[in-house]
N, C-alpha and C positions, 0 to 999 in steps of 0.2 A: 302168392299163396298167403302171405302174412296179412295182406289187405282183406282177403276173403275171410280169414279167420276172425279178424276184427269186426267185420260186418256181421258175421254170424253171431258173435258174442253180444254185440249191441242189440241185435234183433231179439235174441233170447232174453236179454235183460228187460227189454221193452214189453215183451209178452208176459214175463213174470210179474211185472208191476201192474199189468192190466188184468191179472188173474182174478177169479171169483173171490179169493180171500181178500185181496186189496179192495175190490169193489164193495165187499161186505163192510169193511172198516169205514168206507166213505158213504154208506147208506144214509139217506136223509131221514130225519125224524118227521113223522106225520102224526098229528093228533087225531087218532081215529079209534082208540080203544083196542088196537092191535099192537102186538109187542115184538114181532120178529125183527123190526128195524132197530131194536136196541142191542142186538147181538154185536159184540165187539166193542161196545161203548164203555167209557170209564165207569166204574162202579165200586162200591164198598159193601162187603157183607157184614151182617150183624149176627152174633151167636144166638140161636133160638133158645127160648126158655128163660130169658132174663127180664121178662115182664110178667106181671101178676096174671094177666088175661091174654088169651091167644088172639083176640080180635085186634089188639094193638101191639102185638109182638112183631117187631120189624125183622125182616130177613135180608133185604138188599135195597140200596139206593143207587140209581143210575143218574148221570148228568151228561149233557151234550149240548152242542149248538150246531146249526146248519150253516153251510157256506153262504156268505153274502146275506146273512139275516141277523139282525140285532135282537136276538131273543134267546133266552135260556130255556132248556127243556129238562124236565125231571121225570123219572119213573120210579115208583116205590113198590115193593112187594112185601106183604105181611105174611105171617105164618099161616099155613093151611092147617086148620085144627078142627076136629070134629065138634068142638064146643063153640066154634066161631059163629056159626049160624048166620054168616054173611051180614053181620051187624055193621052199621055205619061207623066210621072212624074219623077222627080229626088228626091231620098231619100239620105240624107247625114248624116252619123253617125260619130260623133266624139267620140273617145275612149281614155280615160285617163288611160293609162296602168300602171302608177306608183302610181295611187290613191292619187295624191297630190291636187286634186280639180282644176287643170288647164288642159286645153285641147290643148295647143299650145307648149308643151315642145318637146325636141328632141326624147323622147321615145314614145310620143303619136302617135295615128294613126287616119286617116280619111278614111272612106269607102264610096265611091260614088256608088249608086245603081240606074241604069236606068231601068225603067219598061215601056214596050210598049204593052198594051193589043191588039192593032190592028196587031201586029207582032207575032201572035200566043202566046201571053203572054211571050215574050222574056224578060229575066232579065240579065243585064250585070253588073258586079261588078269590080271595081278597088280599090285596097288597096294602100294607101299612107302612108309613114313615112316621116314626114316633107313635103317638096315639091315634093318628088320623088316617083313615082309608084313602088311598090315592087311585086305586084301580080295582076292577073286578072282572072276571071272566068265568066262563063255564061251558061244559059240553059233556057229551057221552063218551068220556075218555077213560072209563074203567071197565073191568070185567063185570058182567052181570052175575047174579047169584048162580044161574045155570052154568056159567063159564068158570066158576070157582070163587069169585069175589075176593081175590087176593091182590090184584095188580091194578094200578091206575097211573096216569101220566098227566102232566100239566105244563103250561108255559109261564114264563115271567119275562116281560119286555125289559130290555136294557133301560129304556127311558123311564119306566115306572119305578126303578130303584136308583136311577141317576148314576149309571156307570157307563164307561167308555170301553171300546174294544181293547183287550189286553190288560184291563185293570184287574189287579189281584183282589179277590174277595175270599172270605171265609164263610163256611156254612156249618150249621148244626141242625139236625132234624129230630123232632119229637113226635111221638104218636100216643094218643090217649082217647078215652071215651068220656073223660070227665075233666074238662079244662078248668083252670083256676079262675077266680073272679078277676084277678089282675094279671093279664097275660104277659108278664115280664119273663125274661130268660131265667132269672133267679127262681121264680115260682115254678117254672117247668123243670128246672134242675131238682127242686125239692120233690116234685111229683115222681121224677125218674128214680131218685134215691129211695123212695118208699115203695117202688114197684107199681105205682099207679100210672106211669107213663114209661115208654121205652125211648132211649136216646141212641142216636147214631151220628157219629161214633160214640162208643161208650165213654170215651174221654177225649179231650182235645177237640179238633175241628177238621174240616176238609178245606183245603186251600186250592183255589182254581183261578186261572186267568183266561176267561173265555174270549176267544178271538174268532170272528167270522172269517173263515179261510177261503182261499180260492178253490174252485171245483177240483175234484181229484184229477180230471184229465189235464188240467192246466199244468200240473207238475210234470207231465209226460212230454210237454212240448219241446223243452231243451234236448231231451234224450232222442226224440223223434228227429230233430234237426241234425243231431250227431249221426244217426243212422243214415239219413239222406246224404249227408256230406261224405260219410264213409263209402256209400254206394257209388257216388259220383267219382270219388277218388279211385275206387277199384276199377270203374269203367274206363277212366282216363289211363290208368296204368296198363290195363289190358290193351287199349287201343294203341298207345305209344309202343308197347312191346311188339304188337303185330306189325306196325309200320317199320320198326327197326329190323 
């Protein structure tokens, strides 16, 4: 009877780990301008109304990476505002790749993301190391004007910012419609303090160690083996009890 209870307990645990909630947390990010796959991912909210204009007032930033893929993914949402008029916006992410708390070192990166809802949700990305562009990509990764014009997503390759799996990085995001002539983090801090840009987080930074992990089912293998072993043990006990 004890063996049977152990088998039932392990089976119930296996089923719970394979539940829709667990599957949702393991959903892969797909760059397609659809955003249901961001449910359950790490994110940080920003209080509305802390920017001078609604078209660059940040609401939320998400970040994630897929299993077995050396790529960062980001999704940002701005304030839905009746005066927004679905205007284009520039998002600028500064990435401190050596985790020293500074964002202007030679190893650090800047990612410029231009989002245009009226151009079918077009998102264009430029990655800079120092003053030099090192990579660029783009696609229809944002909501169109008809869809609301508030959300967009984009990737950044590990290799483009020269990081390794598990390397700790720091991030700060700015949004504006009027970038400074010299795009340093200090210039963007000045814009944010005057209300001409929004900053997320409002102070400090986001720390993250992106690691391409094994697929979600991989973590269930040891538990499945335990269930099988318990089942065999139960069968053996039942057989030996019958023979005796």
